[in-house]
C-alpha positions as CSV (number, residue, x, y, z in Angstrom):
1,M,48.5,236.5,94.5
2,T,47.4,234.3,91.4
3,T,50.5,233.3,89.4
4,H,48.8,231.4,86.6
5,E,46.0,233.2,85.2
6,V,46.1,232.7,81.7
7,T,45.7,236.1,79.4
8,N,46.2,237.5,76.1
9,Q,46.6,234.0,74.5
10,S,44.4,233.3,71.3
11,T,41.9,230.5,71.2
12,P,42.0,227.2,69.0
13,L,41.0,227.6,65.5
14,V,38.5,225.0,65.4
15,G,34.8,224.5,64.5
16,V,35.1,226.8,61.2
17,N,33.7,226.0,57.8
18,L,37.0,225.9,56.0
19,F,35.2,226.3,52.9
20,R,32.9,229.1,53.9
21,A,36.2,230.8,55.4
22,N,37.9,230.6,52.2
23,R,37.0,233.3,49.9
24,P,39.9,232.8,47.4
25,L,39.3,229.1,46.9
26,Q,35.5,229.8,46.5
27,D,36.2,232.3,43.9
28,A,38.8,230.1,42.0
29,L,36.2,227.4,42.0
30,R,33.6,229.6,40.7
31,W,35.7,230.9,37.8
32,H,37.0,227.6,36.7
33,H,33.8,225.5,37.3
34,P,30.8,227.6,37.9
35,G,28.5,224.5,38.2
36,F,30.3,222.9,41.1
37,D,28.4,220.8,43.9
38,A,28.0,223.6,46.7
39,A,26.4,221.4,49.1
40,R,29.5,218.8,49.0
41,F,31.7,221.6,49.6
42,D,29.8,223.2,52.1
43,A,29.7,219.8,54.1
44,L,33.3,219.1,53.4
45,G,34.3,222.6,54.7
46,A,32.6,221.6,58.0
47,E,34.1,218.5,58.3
48,V,37.7,219.2,57.7
49,G,37.5,222.3,60.1
50,S,36.0,220.3,63.1
51,A,37.3,219.2,66.2
52,A,36.9,215.6,65.4
53,V,39.4,215.8,62.2
54,Q,41.9,218.1,64.1
55,T,41.9,215.6,66.8
56,D,42.5,212.7,64.1
57,A,45.3,214.7,62.4
58,R,47.1,215.3,65.5
59,L,47.1,211.5,66.7
60,A,47.9,210.2,63.3
61,N,51.1,212.3,63.5
62,S,51.8,211.7,67.0
63,H,51.6,208.0,66.7
64,A,54.2,207.0,64.0
65,P,53.5,203.8,62.0
66,V,55.2,200.8,63.1
67,L,56.8,197.8,60.9
68,R,56.2,194.4,61.7
69,T,58.4,192.3,59.6
70,H,57.6,188.9,61.0
71,D,54.8,187.4,63.2
72,R,55.4,185.7,66.5
73,F,56.0,182.4,65.0
74,G,58.8,183.8,63.0
75,H,56.6,184.0,59.5
76,R,57.5,187.1,57.2
77,I,54.5,189.3,57.2
78,D,56.1,192.9,56.3
79,E,53.0,194.5,57.8
80,V,52.8,198.3,58.9
81,E,50.5,199.3,61.9
82,F,48.9,202.7,62.0
83,H,47.1,204.3,64.8
84,P,43.3,204.3,64.4
85,S,43.2,208.0,63.4
86,Y,45.1,207.5,60.3
87,H,42.5,205.0,59.0
88,A,39.8,207.3,59.8
89,L,41.4,210.4,58.1
90,L,42.1,208.0,54.8
91,G,38.8,206.7,54.8
92,G,37.4,210.4,54.9
93,A,39.6,211.2,51.9
94,L,38.1,208.2,50.0
95,R,34.6,209.1,51.0
96,Q,35.3,212.5,49.4
97,R,36.5,211.1,46.2
98,L,40.1,212.3,46.3
99,H,41.5,209.2,45.0
100,G,40.7,207.7,41.8
101,A,37.0,208.4,41.4
102,P,37.4,211.7,39.1
103,W,38.3,209.8,36.3
104,A,35.1,208.2,36.2
105,E,33.0,211.4,36.5
106,G,32.4,214.0,34.0
107,P,33.6,217.4,33.0
108,G,34.5,219.5,36.2
109,G,35.2,216.5,38.3
110,H,39.1,217.0,38.4
111,I,38.4,220.8,39.4
112,E,36.2,219.7,42.3
113,R,38.4,217.1,43.3
114,A,41.6,219.7,43.1
115,A,39.8,222.2,45.5
116,A,38.6,219.2,47.9
117,F,42.0,218.1,47.9
118,M,43.3,221.5,49.0
119,L,40.6,221.8,51.8
120,Y,41.3,218.3,53.1
121,T,45.0,219.4,53.1
122,E,44.3,222.3,55.6
123,A,43.9,219.7,58.4
124,E,47.4,218.5,57.8
125,P,46.6,214.9,58.2
126,S,49.8,213.5,56.4
127,V,47.7,210.8,54.9
128,L,47.2,212.0,51.4
129,C,50.3,210.1,49.7
130,P,48.6,206.9,48.8
131,V,45.3,209.0,47.9
132,S,47.6,211.3,45.5
133,M,49.5,207.9,44.2
134,S,45.9,206.1,43.7
135,Y,44.7,209.2,41.6
136,A,47.9,209.3,39.4
137,V,48.0,205.7,38.4
138,T,44.4,205.2,37.4
139,P,45.0,206.3,33.7
140,A,48.3,204.1,33.4
141,L,46.3,201.1,34.3
142,R,44.1,201.6,31.3
143,A,47.2,200.5,29.2
144,N,46.4,197.2,30.7
145,P,43.0,195.9,29.9
146,G,43.0,192.7,32.2
147,L,44.4,194.7,35.0
148,F,41.9,197.6,34.8
149,A,39.1,195.4,34.4
150,H,40.0,193.6,37.7
151,W,41.0,196.8,39.5
152,G,39.7,199.9,38.0
153,A,36.4,200.1,39.9
154,K,38.1,199.4,43.2
155,I,40.2,202.2,42.8
156,A,37.6,204.7,42.4
157,D,35.1,203.2,45.0
158,P,34.8,205.7,48.0
159,H,34.4,202.8,50.7
160,Y,37.9,202.5,52.3
161,D,39.0,199.3,53.7
162,S,41.9,199.1,56.2
163,R,42.3,195.3,56.4
164,F,45.5,193.7,55.3
165,V,43.8,191.2,53.4
166,P,43.8,190.2,49.2
167,A,42.1,193.0,47.0
168,S,39.4,190.4,45.9
169,A,37.9,190.6,49.5
170,K,37.8,194.6,49.3
171,R,35.5,196.9,47.7
172,A,38.0,199.8,47.6
173,V,42.0,199.8,47.2
174,T,44.7,202.3,47.2
175,M,47.7,202.3,45.0
176,G,51.5,203.2,45.3
177,M,54.4,203.7,43.4
178,G,58.1,202.4,43.8
179,M,60.4,204.3,41.5
180,T,63.4,205.7,43.5
181,E,66.6,203.4,43.9
182,K,69.7,204.3,46.0
183,Q,72.1,204.8,43.3
184,G,69.9,206.7,41.0
185,G,67.3,209.0,42.9
186,S,65.9,211.2,40.0
187,D,67.7,209.5,37.3
188,V,65.6,206.5,37.1
189,R,67.3,205.3,34.2
190,A,70.1,204.2,36.5
191,N,67.5,201.6,38.2
192,T,69.2,198.3,38.7
193,T,66.1,196.3,39.7
194,R,65.7,193.5,37.1
195,A,62.3,191.7,35.8
196,E,62.5,188.3,34.1
197,P,59.7,187.0,32.2
198,D,57.5,184.4,34.0
199,G,54.4,183.7,31.8
200,E,51.3,185.3,30.8
201,D,47.8,185.0,32.3
202,G,44.6,187.3,32.0
203,W,46.3,190.3,33.4
204,G,49.0,190.1,30.7
205,R,52.7,189.5,30.5
206,R,54.1,188.2,34.0
207,F,57.6,189.0,35.3
208,A,59.6,188.0,38.3
209,I,61.2,191.2,39.9
210,T,64.2,191.3,41.7
211,G,65.7,194.5,43.4
212,H,65.1,197.2,45.8
213,K,63.4,200.5,46.1
214,W,65.2,203.2,48.4
215,F,61.8,205.1,48.7
216,M,58.1,203.3,48.4
217,S,55.9,205.5,50.3
218,A,52.6,204.0,51.9
219,P,54.1,200.3,51.7
220,M,50.4,199.2,53.0
221,C,48.9,199.9,49.6
222,D,47.0,197.2,48.0
223,A,49.3,197.5,44.7
224,F,52.0,199.6,43.4
225,L,53.6,200.5,40.1
226,V,57.0,200.0,40.0
227,L,60.1,200.4,37.5
228,A,62.3,197.4,36.6
229,Q,64.9,196.8,33.6
230,T,64.0,194.3,31.0
231,A,66.1,193.1,28.1
232,T,64.1,195.9,26.1
233,G,64.8,198.4,28.8
234,L,63.2,200.2,31.6
235,S,59.5,199.2,32.1
236,C,56.5,199.7,34.2
237,F,55.0,196.8,36.2
238,F,52.0,196.5,38.4
239,M,52.8,194.5,41.7
240,P,50.0,193.7,44.0
241,R,50.9,192.9,47.9
242,W,48.6,190.0,47.5
243,L,48.9,187.4,44.6
244,P,45.5,186.1,43.0
245,G,45.9,182.8,44.7
246,G,46.0,184.7,48.1
247,S,49.3,184.4,49.2
248,L,51.8,187.3,50.1
249,N,54.0,188.8,47.4
250,A,57.6,188.8,47.7
251,I,57.8,192.4,48.7
252,Q,59.8,192.7,51.9
253,I,60.1,195.9,54.0
254,Q,63.3,196.4,55.2
255,R,62.7,199.7,57.4
256,L,60.4,202.6,57.5
257,K,62.2,205.9,57.0
258,H,62.4,208.5,60.2
259,K,61.7,211.7,58.2
260,L,61.5,215.5,59.2
261,G,57.8,215.6,58.6
262,N,55.0,213.7,57.1
263,Q,55.0,211.6,60.2
264,A,51.5,209.8,59.8
265,N,52.6,208.4,56.3
266,A,54.9,205.4,56.3
267,S,57.8,205.7,53.8
268,S,59.8,202.5,53.3
269,E,62.7,201.0,51.7
270,V,61.9,197.6,50.2
271,E,63.7,194.6,48.4
272,F,61.9,192.4,45.9
273,Q,62.7,188.7,46.0
274,R,61.3,187.8,42.6
275,A,58.0,189.4,43.4
276,T,55.2,188.8,40.7
277,A,54.4,191.7,39.0
278,W,52.5,192.2,35.5
279,L,53.6,194.6,32.6
280,V,52.0,197.9,32.2
281,G,52.0,199.6,29.0
282,E,54.8,198.9,26.5
283,E,57.9,197.2,27.4
284,G,60.9,199.4,27.5
285,R,58.8,202.5,27.7
286,G,58.6,203.0,31.5
287,V,60.1,206.3,31.4
288,P,57.3,208.2,29.4
289,Q,54.8,206.1,31.5
290,I,56.1,207.4,34.9
291,L,56.7,210.9,33.6
292,A,53.0,210.9,32.8
293,M,51.9,209.9,36.3
294,G,54.6,212.2,37.8
295,A,52.8,215.1,35.9
296,I,49.4,214.1,37.8
297,T,51.2,213.8,41.4
298,R,53.0,217.1,40.9
299,L,49.7,218.7,40.5
300,D,48.8,217.2,44.0
301,C,52.4,218.9,45.3
302,A,51.1,222.2,44.3
303,L,47.6,221.8,45.4
304,G,48.8,220.3,48.8
305,T,51.5,223.1,49.4
306,S,48.7,225.7,48.7
307,G,46.3,224.1,51.3
308,L,49.0,224.1,53.8
309,M,49.6,227.8,52.9
310,R,46.0,228.7,53.6
311,Q,45.8,226.9,56.9
312,A,49.3,228.5,58.1
313,L,47.9,231.9,56.9
314,S,44.6,231.3,58.9
315,L,46.2,230.4,62.1
316,A,48.3,233.7,61.6
317,L,45.3,235.8,61.0
318,H,43.3,234.2,63.8
319,H,46.2,234.6,66.3
320,T,47.0,238.1,65.5
321,A,43.5,239.4,65.7
322,Q,43.2,237.9,69.4
323,R,46.8,238.7,70.8
324,H,47.7,242.3,71.9
325,A,51.0,244.0,72.1
326,F,51.9,247.4,73.1
327,G,48.1,248.3,73.3
328,K,46.5,247.0,70.3
329,P,45.9,243.8,68.6
330,L,49.0,242.4,66.5
331,I,47.1,242.5,63.4
332,A,46.5,246.4,63.8
333,Q,50.4,246.8,64.0
334,P,51.7,248.4,60.8
335,L,54.8,245.7,60.3
336,M,52.3,242.9,61.3
337,K,49.9,244.1,58.8
338,N,52.3,244.2,56.1
339,V,53.5,240.8,56.7
340,L,49.9,239.4,56.8
341,A,49.1,241.1,53.7
342,D,52.1,239.8,52.0
343,L,51.2,236.2,53.0
344,A,47.7,236.6,52.2
345,L,48.9,237.5,48.6
346,E,51.0,234.5,48.2
347,S,48.5,232.2,49.5
348,E,45.7,233.5,47.1
349,A,48.3,233.4,44.2
350,A,49.2,229.7,45.0
351,T,45.7,228.7,44.9
352,A,44.8,230.3,41.6
353,L,47.7,228.9,39.9
354,A,47.2,225.3,41.4
355,M,43.5,225.4,40.4
356,R,44.3,226.8,36.8
357,L,46.4,223.6,36.5
358,A,43.7,221.4,37.6
359,R,41.4,222.8,35.1
360,A,43.9,222.0,32.2
361,L,44.0,218.5,33.2
362,D,40.1,218.4,33.3
363,R,39.5,219.9,29.9
364,C,42.4,217.7,28.5
365,E,40.9,214.7,29.8
366,H,37.4,215.5,28.7
367,G,38.0,216.4,25.2
368,Q,37.3,220.2,26.0
369,D,40.3,221.3,24.2
370,P,39.4,221.7,20.6
371,H,42.4,224.0,19.7
372,G,45.1,222.4,21.9
373,H,45.4,225.4,24.0
374,E,44.8,223.5,27.2
375,A,47.4,220.4,26.5
376,V,50.1,223.3,26.0
377,M,49.1,225.1,29.5
378,R,49.0,221.9,31.2
379,R,52.4,221.0,29.9
380,L,53.8,224.6,30.9
381,L,52.0,224.9,34.2
382,T,52.8,221.6,35.6
383,P,56.8,222.1,36.2
384,V,56.0,226.0,36.8
385,A,53.4,225.4,39.5
386,K,55.1,222.6,41.2
387,F,58.3,224.5,41.3
388,W,57.4,227.9,42.5
389,I,54.4,227.0,44.9
390,C,56.3,224.5,46.5
391,K,59.6,226.3,46.7
392,R,57.7,229.3,48.6
393,G,56.0,226.9,51.1
394,S,58.6,226.5,53.5
395,Q,59.6,230.1,53.5
396,F,55.7,231.0,53.7
397,A,55.2,228.6,56.9
398,Q,58.2,230.0,58.4
399,E,57.1,233.6,58.4
400,A,53.6,232.4,59.5
401,M,55.3,230.8,62.3
402,E,56.6,234.1,63.3
403,C,53.4,235.8,63.6
404,L,52.7,233.3,66.3
405,G,56.0,233.7,68.0
406,G,57.1,231.1,70.1
407,N,53.5,229.6,70.4
408,G,54.1,228.9,66.8
409,Y,57.0,227.0,67.4
410,V,55.8,224.6,70.2
411,E,54.9,221.1,68.9
412,D,53.0,220.2,72.3
413,A,52.2,216.7,71.4
414,G,50.6,217.5,68.0
415,E,48.7,220.3,69.2
416,G,50.8,222.8,67.5
417,V,49.6,222.7,64.2
418,M,51.7,225.6,62.8
419,A,54.7,223.3,63.7
420,R,53.4,220.2,61.9
421,I,52.7,222.6,58.9
422,Y,56.3,223.7,58.7
423,R,57.9,220.3,59.1
424,E,55.4,219.0,56.4
425,M,55.9,222.0,53.6
426,P,59.7,220.4,52.3
427,V,58.0,217.2,51.3
428,N,56.1,218.6,48.6
429,S,58.9,220.4,47.4
430,I,61.3,217.3,47.2
431,W,58.5,214.5,46.0
432,E,58.2,213.9,42.5
433,G,61.2,216.1,41.4
434,A,62.9,218.7,43.4
435,G,63.2,222.3,42.1
436,N,66.1,221.6,39.6
437,I,64.0,218.7,38.3
438,Q,61.2,221.0,37.7
439,A,63.3,223.8,36.1
440,L,64.8,221.2,33.4
441,D,61.4,220.1,32.8
442,L,60.1,223.5,32.0
443,L,63.2,223.7,29.5
444,R,61.8,220.5,27.8
445,A,58.6,221.9,27.5
446,L,59.7,224.9,25.5
447,R,61.2,222.5,23.1
448,G,57.9,221.0,22.3
449,A,54.5,222.8,21.2
450,A,54.5,226.7,20.6
451,V,54.4,227.5,24.4
452,A,55.2,231.4,24.1
453,E,52.1,231.7,21.4
454,A,49.9,229.7,24.1
455,L,51.2,232.0,27.0
456,A,50.5,235.1,25.0
457,H,47.0,234.0,24.3
458,E,46.2,233.1,28.0
459,L,47.1,236.5,29.1
460,E,45.5,238.5,26.2
461,P,42.4,239.3,28.4
462,V,44.7,241.0,31.1
463,R,46.9,243.0,28.7
464,G,46.8,246.5,30.0
465,A,45.5,245.9,33.3
466,H,48.8,246.8,34.8
467,P,52.1,248.1,33.4
468,A,54.2,245.6,35.2
469,L,52.2,243.0,33.9
470,D,52.6,244.1,30.5
471,R,56.3,244.3,31.0
472,A,56.7,240.8,32.7
473,L,54.9,239.4,29.9
474,A,57.2,241.1,27.0
475,D,60.3,240.0,29.1
476,V,59.2,236.2,29.4
477,L,58.1,236.0,25.9
478,A,61.6,237.1,24.8
479,A,63.1,234.6,27.1
480,M,61.1,231.9,25.6
481,D,62.0,232.8,22.0
482,G,65.5,233.0,23.0
483,I,67.9,230.3,24.2
484,T,67.7,230.2,28.2
485,H,70.7,228.5,29.5
486,E,70.1,225.7,31.9
487,A,71.6,227.5,35.1
488,Q,68.9,230.3,34.4
489,A,65.9,227.9,34.4
490,R,64.9,228.2,37.9
491,R,64.6,232.0,37.0
492,L,62.5,231.5,34.0
493,A,60.2,229.2,36.0
494,R,59.8,231.6,38.8
495,D,58.9,234.6,36.2
496,V,56.5,232.6,34.3
497,A,54.8,231.4,37.7
498,L,54.3,235.1,38.8
499,L,53.1,236.0,35.4
500,L,50.5,233.5,35.4
501,Q,49.5,234.2,39.0
502,A,49.1,237.8,38.2
503,G,46.8,237.4,35.1
504,L,44.7,234.8,37.3
505,L,44.4,237.3,40.1
506,R,43.0,240.2,38.0
507,Q,40.3,237.8,36.9
508,T,39.3,236.2,40.3
509,A,40.3,238.7,42.9
510,G,39.7,242.1,43.6
511,D,41.8,245.2,42.6
512,A,43.6,245.4,46.0
513,V,44.9,242.1,45.7
514,F,45.9,242.5,42.1
515,D,47.5,245.8,42.5
516,A,49.6,244.7,45.4
517,F,50.7,241.5,43.6
518,C,51.7,243.3,40.7
519,V,53.5,246.3,42.6
520,S,55.4,243.4,44.9
521,R,56.0,240.5,42.7
522,L,56.4,242.1,39.2
523,A,57.6,245.7,39.6
524,G,59.7,244.7,42.6
525,Q,61.2,241.5,43.8
526,A,61.1,241.1,47.3
527,D,63.3,238.4,49.2
528,V,61.5,238.0,52.4
529,F,57.8,238.6,53.2
530,G,56.6,241.9,54.8
531,L,58.4,244.5,52.3
532,L,55.0,245.8,50.7
533,P,55.5,249.3,49.5
534,A,53.4,252.3,50.8
535,G,50.2,253.2,49.2
536,L,48.7,249.7,48.9
537,D,45.2,248.7,50.2
538,L,46.6,246.2,53.0
539,D,43.3,246.3,55.2
540,A,41.3,245.1,51.8
541,V,43.9,242.3,51.2
542,I,43.7,241.2,54.9
543,D,39.9,241.5,55.0
544,R,39.5,239.3,52.0
545,A,41.9,236.6,53.4
546,Q,40.1,236.3,56.9
547,P,39.0,232.8,57.9
548,V,35.6,234.1,58.8
549,E,32.7,232.3,57.5
550,V,30.8,233.7,54.4
551,A,28.0,231.3,53.1
């Protein structure tokens, strides 16, 4: 008798063109940027869905970075070693222009970059932190012409160089940020790191910086923007790993953080021992400068979570279509169908909202905002999208994992992609300000420009499309016109997110998706997935979400 015949198991989801298989992303990209480079996305979709990239993602996450503080002769080197697959994935991200390149491209460049970032995240490579930071710091460096003249082209170059050598020997560089200190966390004004004047040269005013950073991700980046106190106040500085003369800067990596997820990426705790850095922007204006960069990295948090959601959904749909229970495929079981349709709604809504934020950024940066509407929407959407999409991510991953049962919970030396996604989800919610920070930022946005008027204008094309949407819009506008207590800021952030998602789905998705979203999110308030009411076209929702290639 054969005791180990494998039956009723799903096959790996591999060798699928992830762009062709993602109809919601295709439609969102067409809506926001009809002239996108179709050939680029077809090639990218094939690459990130390939067995080779999946293998690199598994190996990069299974072999953690290793810190070497000294060489064998006792010299301080502060070098982090990565598995070759980490470098392969990071090189692919730069080749796909996910770092600083879009700032030098024409209109639509940031929209294409956003869609490509989501696709790359589907592979769950955990290497995109330095890519995102390189994207976010690029505008800030323009405040220092000397620095930008030397570094700007390298931050946009697609030819990754993994060597730990001075930037002058490289075509391309990556950038990091060092903001958080142990005593302050999100309250960066409490930072104690000090900067003392140390002369001036072609890169501007030079300072010697002494202090620490509790979190400095990707410490092998070529340079960092850091915060430190001067006599004028908290200021922003550019700190390279290697000094112009070819010697190492005085950045000492104390340890690498042992994290829940994000295993391929090194997050470190560092000390600065009179490290050399150059002032970026105006002295004493470090907080506004960091907030501007944070607004860009918060976009990537929303994009990254949306990409992880899509991959988790694809895995759940792929598995349940092949796995049988009680005489038929799991996907045909009524309760499972409800859960999968609900997850599909959430995933497409996240994609739609994240892409809308990317469009706002793109139009603002390219002067395509003559009436200022996109600037107001960008200010509103940034905390709302970061809060809601990232907040839903962990619950989404947990429900998708349940669709696979025990197989979804198994890591199996990194082969268990669903388990990797589940561990990765919380980082985007925490990084660049957790939920409360985003909710408070929304209240600050309401004190600025005419947000309520902009929101009403944004949703004018979909008024009357669904009674639940009209009621929700009236409620949100009333809340914005009144006084929202700080303790209710999260509720307002959720309500604005759901309202905007509904409006976007009306314009980019079919009737089945839009109706189901309005009924389940606006007319009702489900606390878990799988509570969609009777009468909705669940089959149509699931069919649209299936990871099946469509040219």
